[in-house]
C-alpha positions as CSV (number, residue, x, y, z in Angstrom):
1,M,-15.1,-4.5,12.6
2,S,-13.9,-4.0,16.2
3,Y,-15.5,-1.8,18.8
4,Y,-14.9,-0.5,22.4
5,T,-17.1,1.3,25.0
6,P,-16.0,5.0,25.1
7,E,-15.3,7.0,28.3
8,I,-17.2,10.3,28.8
9,S,-13.8,12.1,28.4
10,E,-13.6,11.0,24.8
11,F,-16.6,12.9,23.8
12,C,-16.2,16.2,22.1
13,I,-17.4,18.2,19.1
14,G,-17.1,15.9,16.0
15,F,-16.8,12.7,18.1
16,E,-18.4,9.7,16.1
17,Y,-20.0,7.0,18.1
18,E,-22.9,4.5,18.0
19,T,-25.9,4.1,20.5
20,C,-27.7,0.9,21.0
21,M,-31.4,1.6,20.2
22,R,-34.6,-0.5,20.5
23,K,-37.7,-0.4,18.4
24,K,-40.8,-2.6,18.5
25,K,-41.2,-5.0,15.7
26,G,-44.4,-6.9,16.1
27,D,-44.6,-8.2,19.6
28,E,-40.9,-8.0,20.2
29,F,-38.2,-5.2,20.7
30,V,-35.3,-5.3,18.3
31,S,-32.0,-3.8,19.1
32,Y,-29.9,-2.0,16.5
33,W,-26.9,0.5,16.4
34,E,-27.6,4.1,15.4
35,K,-24.6,6.2,14.3
36,N,-24.2,9.6,15.9
37,T,-21.8,12.5,15.9
38,V,-21.6,15.2,18.6
39,E,-22.5,18.3,16.9
40,W,-23.4,21.0,19.4
41,K,-21.5,22.6,22.2
42,G,-24.1,22.2,24.9
43,W,-24.1,18.4,25.0
44,K,-22.4,18.0,28.2
45,E,-24.7,20.0,30.2
46,K,-27.8,18.6,28.5
47,W,-27.1,14.8,29.0
48,N,-27.6,13.5,32.5
49,I,-24.7,10.9,32.1
50,P,-22.6,9.9,35.2
51,P,-18.8,10.0,34.7
52,G,-17.1,6.8,33.7
53,I,-18.0,4.1,31.2
54,L,-21.1,4.7,28.9
55,V,-23.0,1.5,28.7
56,G,-25.0,1.3,25.5
57,H,-22.5,3.3,23.4
58,R,-19.7,2.1,21.2
59,V,-16.9,3.4,19.0
60,K,-15.2,1.6,16.1
61,F,-11.5,1.2,16.4
62,L,-9.6,3.0,13.7
63,D,-9.3,0.9,10.6
64,Q,-8.3,1.1,6.8
65,D,-11.7,2.3,5.8
66,D,-11.7,5.2,8.2
67,I,-8.2,6.3,7.0
68,E,-9.2,6.0,3.3
69,S,-12.2,8.0,4.0
70,L,-10.1,10.9,4.9
71,G,-8.4,11.1,1.6
72,F,-5.5,8.6,2.1
73,E,-4.6,5.8,-0.3
74,K,-2.9,2.6,0.7
75,C,0.7,2.3,-0.7
76,T,0.9,-0.9,-2.8
77,N,4.4,-0.4,-4.2
78,K,7.6,1.3,-3.2
79,K,7.3,4.2,-5.7
80,E,4.4,5.5,-3.7
81,G,5.8,5.1,-0.2
82,K,6.4,2.4,2.4
83,I,4.3,-0.6,1.6
84,G,1.4,-0.8,3.9
85,A,1.4,2.9,4.7
86,Y,-1.1,5.3,3.6
87,I,-0.4,8.6,1.7
88,N,-2.6,11.6,0.9
89,K,-1.2,12.6,-2.5
90,S,-2.7,16.2,-2.4
91,T,-0.8,17.0,0.9
92,Y,2.0,14.5,0.8
93,T,1.0,13.4,4.4
94,G,1.8,9.8,5.2
95,I,0.4,7.5,8.0
96,Q,2.4,4.4,8.9
97,P,0.7,2.0,11.2
98,W,3.2,-0.1,13.3
99,K,2.0,-2.6,15.8
100,E,-0.2,-0.6,18.3
101,K,1.0,2.9,17.1
102,Y,0.6,5.3,14.2
103,Y,3.3,7.5,12.8
104,I,2.3,10.5,10.7
105,Y,4.8,12.2,8.3
106,N,4.8,15.4,6.5
107,N,6.5,15.6,3.0
108,Y,5.9,11.9,2.7
109,T,7.6,10.7,-0.5
110,M,9.6,7.9,-1.8
111,F,12.8,10.0,-1.2
112,D,12.7,9.5,2.5
113,R,12.8,13.2,3.4
114,E,9.7,13.0,5.6
115,E,9.4,14.9,8.8
116,L,7.7,12.9,11.7
117,V,5.0,15.0,13.1
118,F,3.1,12.5,15.3
119,A,3.9,9.2,17.0
120,G,1.4,7.4,19.3
121,T,-1.9,5.5,19.7
122,I,-4.9,6.6,17.7
123,K,-8.1,4.8,18.8
124,N,-10.6,6.0,16.3
125,K,-11.5,8.2,13.3
126,S,-12.5,11.1,15.5
127,E,-9.0,11.1,17.1
128,L,-7.2,10.9,13.7
129,K,-9.3,13.9,12.4
130,K,-8.4,15.8,15.4
131,I,-4.7,15.1,15.1
132,L,-4.7,15.9,11.4
133,K,-6.2,19.3,12.0
134,Q,-3.7,20.0,14.8
135,I,-0.8,19.4,12.4
136,G,-2.4,21.4,9.6
137,V,-3.5,18.8,7.2
């Protein structure tokens, strides 16, 4: 898995991230990563965090597990769609990764009648969830 340090501007309701925590184990302190999700609206006012980079926080880059956890399956043959793409069979939404970008299609089938509804960079699962909501999936 690959991670990056988020910027404060990325934080919003539903944003998933990890925080570096420490606990005492015997005579030593041990560091570990704790998963968090921003769930309440007053978080910006409550945290005393300077703008810019947040040290001690990390976010996992979008990967296959994230996409599949949102109901998509990887296409393994041409009957399902383009090989290497992901399809949500209940909504016929397709996600096609290509180099550094993702392309999201409505009406994604093997008949090539899809409608491109998004093309761009998606850094993490939270961004993908937001985009899917915006396009009505």
